[in-house]
N, C-alpha and C positions, 0 to 999 in steps of 0.2 A: 546777532543783527538778522530781524526776520527777514522771511521769504517775503520778496514782492506778492500784491495781490489788488481786486477790484474789490469794494464791496457798494451796493449801492441801494435805494431804496426806492421801490417802484410802486405803481397802483397796481390792481389785477389784471389789467389789459398788458403791460408790460411799459407803462412810459414810463419814463426814470423820474423821479422828483426830487433827488438827493444823491449826490455822490459822496461816499463817507469816505473810503481811499480808493485809490488809482494809481500807487506807484507801479503797477505793472504796467500801465501804458495804454489802456484800453479806449479808444477814440469813438468819446461817449460823452454825452453833456445833458444837464438836466434841461429837462423839456424835449428831450428827444426819446423815440422808441430805443427800446433796451437791445433791439434787432439790428439797430445801425451800429454798434460796435461789433458786430459779426459780420464773417466772411457768409457770402449767401448760399453757401451750404451748410451753414448751421442756421438759417433763418427759420425754419422751417421746425429743427428742434427747439428752437426756444421757445417755440408758442407749445410743446410737448411740455416743457419742462414746467411752464407755469401754469399748464391743465395739473399735472402731476403735484403743482403744491397746490391748489384748488381744491383737489380732490381728497389727501393725506395730509397738509399740513404741512409737511414738511419732503424735499426730496434732495438725492442723493447721488453722487456717480455718474452725473453728464460731462459725455467729453464734447466740447464745441469749440472750433475756431473764432479766436476773437483777431480785432484789426487791431494793431498796436501803430504806435507812430513809426516805430521800424518796419514794418510788416504785418503778416500772418502769424499767430502762435497757438500751438493747441493748450489748452485750458481744462480744466476738472471743474464742474461749477455745480451747486448746491444750492438750496433756497429754501423759506419758510414763511408761512403767512402770519403776519402780527396783526389783529383787527382788521383795519382795511387797505395797510401796506403789505407789500409783500420784500422782503430783504434777499436780493442775489448777491452770492459771492463767487469768484473764481480765482483761481490759483493754478499754478505749476503742476501740481499733483496731491494727493490727500493729503499727504501731512500738512501742507500749506495753506488747505483748507480750515484746518483743526488751527493752526496757529493764526489764521488771519480771525478767524473768530473769539481766538483767546484775545488778542490785539486791539478789539474796536473799545471804545468808550465803556464806563458802566451803564450808561443809559441806553447804548445799542447793544452790549451784549446782553442786556434784557430782553431786548425785541426778536435776539438769536439763539435767546439759551435754548429752544426747541431744537433748533438745527445743531448749534453747537452738542446736545445729546445725541442728536442722531449721526454726527462726523463720527465722535468718539465711539460710539457702540458700533458703527461700520469698522472703524479702525480694530476694534478688539477684534470681531469675528473674521476679519480679514488676517490681522495676525495669530488667531488663534489656528485656522484653516490652516495659514501658513505652519506656521508648527505642528500641525497632525501631518501635514505633507511629507514635510522634511523626517518627523518620525516615522512615515510611513515609506519612504523611499530607503530610509536607512533600515530598515526591516526587509525590505524588497533586497537590498543590497545584498544582506546576511545571508539570506534565504539562497540569493544566487550562487555565494560563494559555497554556502554549505551544502549546495548539489552540486557542483563543480570535484568539490572534494570528495559527495559521495559517489560521484560517476568514476574518478582516478581510484579509488578505493574497491572499488566493485569491478574496473577492469582489472586492478591488482589482485584481486582475489580469486578471480575466475582463472588469470593466467597460473598463480600459484596452486588453485582445487585441477588444474588440467596437468600442472607438473608431477603434483601428488596421484592423479589417476592412472598416470603412464607410471611412474616407479612402482607402486602399487602392483601394477598389473606385472610389471617387468620381475617385480622379487615373487610375487603369486607364483607365478607361471613357472621361476628358475626352481621354486621350493615344490612344485606337485610331483614331477618324478620322482627325486630321492625318499618322498615321505610317501608316494605309492609303492615302491620298491621295500622301506621300511613294514609297511603294513602288512603286505605279501609276505617275507620272508616269515614275521611273525603268526602271520597265518598259518603259514605250511609248519611252523615248528610246534602249534598248539593242536595238530594233527598227529603228532608223534606220540603215541602210548606209553614210552618209555621215558617220556620227561619227568621227573620227578615234583611232585607238587611245589615246593620253592622254587622250582626254575619255571613251573608252569605259572605261577603267580605274577612271576616277574616278567614273563613273554606277556600276559594277561594284560599286564599293566603296560608295555610297551604298544601291544596290538590296540589298546583303547586308547592312548595318546598321539599315536601315529593316525588311526582315523579320524578322531576330534581336527585334528590338525591339519588334517587334507580335507576335509569336511569346511574348514573355515578358510582355507588359502581357496577353496572351490568359490565358496560362496564371494570370496572377495573380488576373484577374477570377475564373477558375474555381475557384482555389484559395480564395480569400475567399470566395466562395459556399459552397462546402462546407465551411470553415470555423467558418462563421456560419450551419451547419447549413439553410443554403437548397439542399441538393443534391435536385432536383426530377426525377424518372424518369417520363418519358413512354413505360411501355411497350406494346410492341404486338408482335401476331403477326409473328416475324420469319424467314426462311429464313436460319440461320447462316451455312452454305457458301455460299450467293448473296452475303452481305455479305463474308465474308473475298476471297472470289473479287475480288468491286469492288475491295475497298482494297487487295489486291497489284497489279490492275493500272493503280492511280491511282500507286501508288508503286513501278512497275515501271521508272520513267523515272529515279527518284533513282539506283535497285540500276545502270543502265543508264550512268549517269554514269561510276562506277566500276567499271563491267565487274564484275558481282558477278551471278550466277546465283541469282535470286529463285523459287524454284520453291514449288508447292501438293503437296505428298506425298499421303497418305492424306488423303480429305475423305468423310467419311460424309457421307448425308445422314440425314434424319430429323426428325421431326415440330417444327412453328416452336416459338420458344421466344419466350417473352415479354421482350423487349429493349428498353432505349431505343436506337433503332436509331444516333440520330445519336452517342449518347454511345460507343455499344461499337464504332463506326466511330475515335470518338478514339481508342480505345482501342487497336485493332488498329495506326491508323497511327504511335502511338508504339512502340508495337512491334517495328515492322517499319522504322520512320527508325532507333530506337538499335541496330538489329542490322547495318543496312545502315551506318552512320555509324561503326562501331567493327567492320567489317570491313575487313581490307585491300583492297586491289584484285585482282580476280580470284576474290574469295571467293565462299563459297555462303550463302545465309540459305532455310531450308527452313520450311514452314508444314504445319501438319498439324491435321484436325479429327476427331476423335474422339467419336463419339455413344456413352454408359453413361447412359442416363436424362437424364442433363442432356446436359452437351457436355464435353468439353477441349479446348482450344484451344493447341498446341505451336508456339512461335517458337523455333528454336534458328538459330545462326553458330558459323564456326570463327575468329571474329574474335579481339582481343586478351585477352577474359576479365577476369575480376575475382579480387581477392583478397576473403575471408570479411571483413573490414573493411569494403570496398566494398559487398559485399551489405548488408551491415546497417544501412550507411548508404543506401542506393539511394531506399528508400522516404519519408525522409526532406527536407523543402522544401529547394531547396539543396543536399543530403547529395553529389550528384552531380552537376557539371557539367564535368567533364572534356571538351578537345576531341575529335572524333573521330579517325579515322587520316589523312584530309584537310586538319584543322584546322577542322573542323566545330565550331560552338559549339552550347552547350548551355544551356538556360537552368535547369536542376536541377531543374523542378517536375515535368515531365510522370509521373513513375513516381510519384510524390504523388499525382498526381491520379489516373492509372488505378488505384492501390491502390484509391482511397474510391469511385471510380466500381462498380468488380467485386463490392467489398464491399457497395456501397449495392443491387446486385443480388442479395446474399446469396452470394455466390460467395466466389475465392479465389485467390490469386498464389502463385509460389512459383519463386524462380530455383535454379539449377545453375550454377557457373562453374570454370574454372580458368584463371589467369593462362597467357598462350598457345595457350589449347585451345578456347576460345570459349564462348558459353552458352546456355543453355536456360532460356527462360520458359515455365512451365507455367500457364495459366488455364483454371479450373473454375467453371462456371455450374450452378446446380439446372436440374431441367425447369419450375419455378414460375416 
């Protein structure tokens, strides 16, 4: 059973010529103005509807309040122009308008063909928009759910990572003292001239292994503290040139063991900088030991200090160099643990710690390198 509706043929001024169907019960008769079947609040709107029909040929989507025998009723109205006639349809919803247009007699359907096409096109667009809206809402709901899950996973990861840092710090702290004792005893035994060659070789291995493991544990402690946000910088007025000279003197023995020339080139003097002296010594020692470690016997390592308001420290070598991929992973924990040219071991943590210390000072570090042509590391620190 079709939904109730109203269909009428009017002249262009809105005078009803013929009522084609009125099972909706609109209070309007032939010869009367179309506006007589509307509430007073919709009279102006029906004239706007007629103007749109005159201008465009069809009009859809008009909501008017009609007068029924039983009272007032909101209805959806549409219309089209056919020669000198205007066909006006009213129903309780858009679907009702489409059914009404299809249910007219063949002759009347011909006159309302443009209107029927406009109504069906409107319904198609609206249904498509509704489907798109439903799809967008579904995607939005999925995205919101994924974001909540990601937030939960991130919180859990932070908790587990914090536990890992705590346990790692505790384990490293407990290991450092016995390792230091083992290395010291091995170092003491190596000073004994009566040690047999076989025993000396064995003790040397103990010394090297304990030294490497102690370095690893120390780096783990530093990194776990930094990752936990516990990097504390005790800045003090520091003569950078003097600091660099001191580290070079300390590391000269490492260079001499491989017959590497460790030199200080340009070294600008300047106003003292606010630095954590111990940690910046750690940075310089790491850069120099890396340059020596990855240089061939008889190679060269040069250091320069340039003052430009802040300071620039450059450490360059003519060693094995690095590929772009190796540079990219250089500052990641355990990202670079390759042995040196003489088999020296590396913890793979030093450059990660260096980068964080420099950034803690508000500075930056950059690396340029080419395989077989050496490496240059540039450290910049601000004046404050």
